[in-house]
N, C-alpha and C positions, 0 to 999 in steps of 0.2 A: 462546610466545615462544622466539624463537632467542637466540643468544648477542650478536647483533648490536642486539638491542631490537626486530626486527620480526616481525610476524605475520601469517600469511595463513589464511585461511578460506574454507570454501565455505558457502553459504547451507543451513540457517538459522544456522549458528554465525557466519557473519559479521555479522548483525545483532546479537549479542552484543558484538561488538567495536565496531560502528559505531553503536551507539543514543544516546551521548552526543552523538556528532558531528552524527548524523543529525538529531537535535532541535534542535541548536544552529541547523543550517541550515535547517530546513523548520517549525519552530513557529510561523513568521510567513506561511508559506505560505497564503493564505485564498480565492484565486480560486474555489475549488469549493465554499466552504461554503454561500454563498447557494442553490445549486443543490440542495443537501440540503435545506436549511431548507425550501426551495419545496416540494419533494415531501414532507417531513415534514408539512406542514400538512393533508395529507388522510389522516393515520395515526390511526385510531380506537385503535390497539394500540401496543406498543412498537417500538423500532427496533434492528435487529441490526447492527452493524459487523463484517465478519468482515476480519481484518488490521487491528486499531485501531492497532496500534504504539504511539507516546507519546501517543495522545489528540488529534491535531491537529483533526481534524474533530470526534470525539465531544465533546471540551469544549464548543464553542460550541453545538452542539446540546443537550447537557445545560444549559447557561447558559440557552438559549431556552425551558426548560421541558418538555422530552421526557424520557423514560424511554428511556435506552439502554445496550443490554449489548453489550460489546465483547469480541471473541474474537482471542486472538493467542498463539502459540506462544514468542514470547521473553519470559523473565521480565525481561529487561533492559529491554527496550521496556515492559513492563507496570509496572515498577517507577517509571518517569518518568511514565507515564499516571496511575498511583495518587496520586502527589504532587500532580500537577495537579489532579485530580478531588476531592481531599480537602476541599477549601474548598466543594463544592458538595453539596446535600443528598443524604444517603447513599440515599434511596427512590429515586433518578432514576437510579443509574448502576450498573453491576456489571461486573467484570472477569473474564474467564475464560482460563486458561493452558491451551489445548487445541490440537491439531491441527485446522485449519480443515477437513480433508477428513473427518474422521470424529467431531467434537464430536456431543452429544446433550443438548438441553435440552428440559424439558417445555413451555415458553413457545413461542409461535406469534408471530409479529410482522406487522405491517402492511406493513415496509420493512425490507430488507436491502441493505447495499452494500458494495462492494469498491473502495475507492478509488485513485486516482492508481498504476496499473502494478502494484499488489499481486498481479493475477491471474497475472502472469507468473512468477511464483515458482514456479508449478506446471510441471513439467519434462516430464511426459509426458503422453500424451492419458488415461489412468487416472487420474492426479492433477486434471487438468482437470475431467474429468467428475464425479470425487468431490467437489470442492469445491462446483459447481453442483448436485448432487444433495443436498449438506448444506444448502445454502441453500434449495433448494426445499422439503426437508421442514420447514424452520423457518419458512415463510411461513403465514400465515392464508389461507384462501380470498378469490383477489382481489388478493393482496399483491403486491408488487413488488420485482424485486432489479434494483440499479443497478450496472453494471459499468464503470468507467473505464478505458479502453484507449489506447494510442496507435495513431495512424492506420495504415492499411495500408502507407503507404511510410517507416514510421520507421525500420527498418532501414537503407534506403538512404541515410538522413540523417545516419547514425551513423559516427564515425571506424571506422577498420578495420585499423590501423596497429599497435596496442599499445602506442603511445607516449603517456606522461604528459602531461597538458596541465593547466594552473592551471584551477580551477574557483571556487574561494571562499576569501577571508579570513575567519575566524569568529573571536570573542572571547567566552570563556566568562566569565561575570559571577562565578561560583562560585569560580574559582581565578584569575581575571584575567589567563590566558594567552591568547595569540595562536596561531591555529591556521590554516595553509595546507593546503588540501584540493586535490589533483590527481587525475585520472581517466584511465582509458586503457580502450579499447572494442577488441573483436575479434568479428568478425560470421561465424557459420556458417551460410550460407545453406541448405544441405541439410538441416540439423536446425532450421532457423529459429531460432537461438539467437543469444545475445550472450553475452559474457563481459565484466562490468564490473570494473575493478580500480580501488582506491582507494588513494592514498598519504597519510597523515595525518602532517603535520610540526607538532608541538606545542613552541612556543618556553617552556622552563620556565626557573628560575633557575640549574638545573644543565646547561642546554643543551637541545639539538633532540632530542625524544623522536619517532622515526618509526616508523609502524606501516604495512603493507600488508593489505588486506583484498580479496577476490575473490568475486564470486558470479554464478551463471549465470541468464539469462533466457530463456523460451521465448516467442518472439512468438506471436500469434494473429491470423487474419485474419478478416475480417467474416464469410463464409460457412462458415468453419470453426466459426467462435463459433455461429452460426446452428443448424448439426448438432449441437453439443454441447448448446445450450439444447433443442432437440427432444428428444435422449435422456434430459437432466436431467428432463424432465417439464413444462417450460414450454410455455404455449399460444400465445402472442403475444409480438411485443416491437415496440420503435421505436429509431431510430437517430439520435443527435443528434452533431454535429462540434465542439460548444465547451459551456461552462458555461451560456452563455446559451440553450442548448437550440434551436440552429438546426439545420437538416436536415445529415446527414452527405453533404458532396459532397467534390469533389476540394479539397487543399489546406487541410483542415479542421486545426486543432491538436489535436483530441482524436475519439476514436471511442467514444463513451458508448452503452451498449445499457440500455434499461429493458424489463424482460422481466416478464410478468406470471403468476402462478402459476394 
């Protein structure tokens, strides 16, 4: 932290600083949960979530009776997930603090998934392939990997001026403080990259505490993803454009691939 109370990080350290604010904003985001439940219905074995974060998707799956293992490299994110899961039967969930590119479990799963842009935190081709290969190693024969990506034109729709824009006002019930969250974006087309910066202004009895956090995302396009899946050992896949599993076409809000081991 600098003398003026501001902090700046790159991923994965960014999520150490953002974990609390991320959870306050996204804990109630549920549009994708029904999709994962639908796929889980055909799972004879357990479910693996890669990049489980604070347990946003993992918790409702465990509540529905499925056994879920969550992997994440952020201890701050996992601390929140563990607190949320603690009220549920311990035999139905497990959290593992590990690098999603290199983790190794003895168990094999019917389904693995990487939710809501998490895959974009892999910044190199080797990183992308390593995460897919680790996912493939942990699937039982015939198992499926679901990866939720932004659509091909997402970068063109994002701001590229680096100027902060208001995003949300959050209230932390634990501290009864009001938090204003701002974001800024820069696009680097030659690298298929986006740098996201967040400014968090928290209003406390002692004044406004301000933090800034940055991280980089590496966007992935459809046919690039198919080549990566082939290299990682997947045999077939299907593409969908939203959480209702409509076909991926122009103007779809999401780009979701379901790849079979």
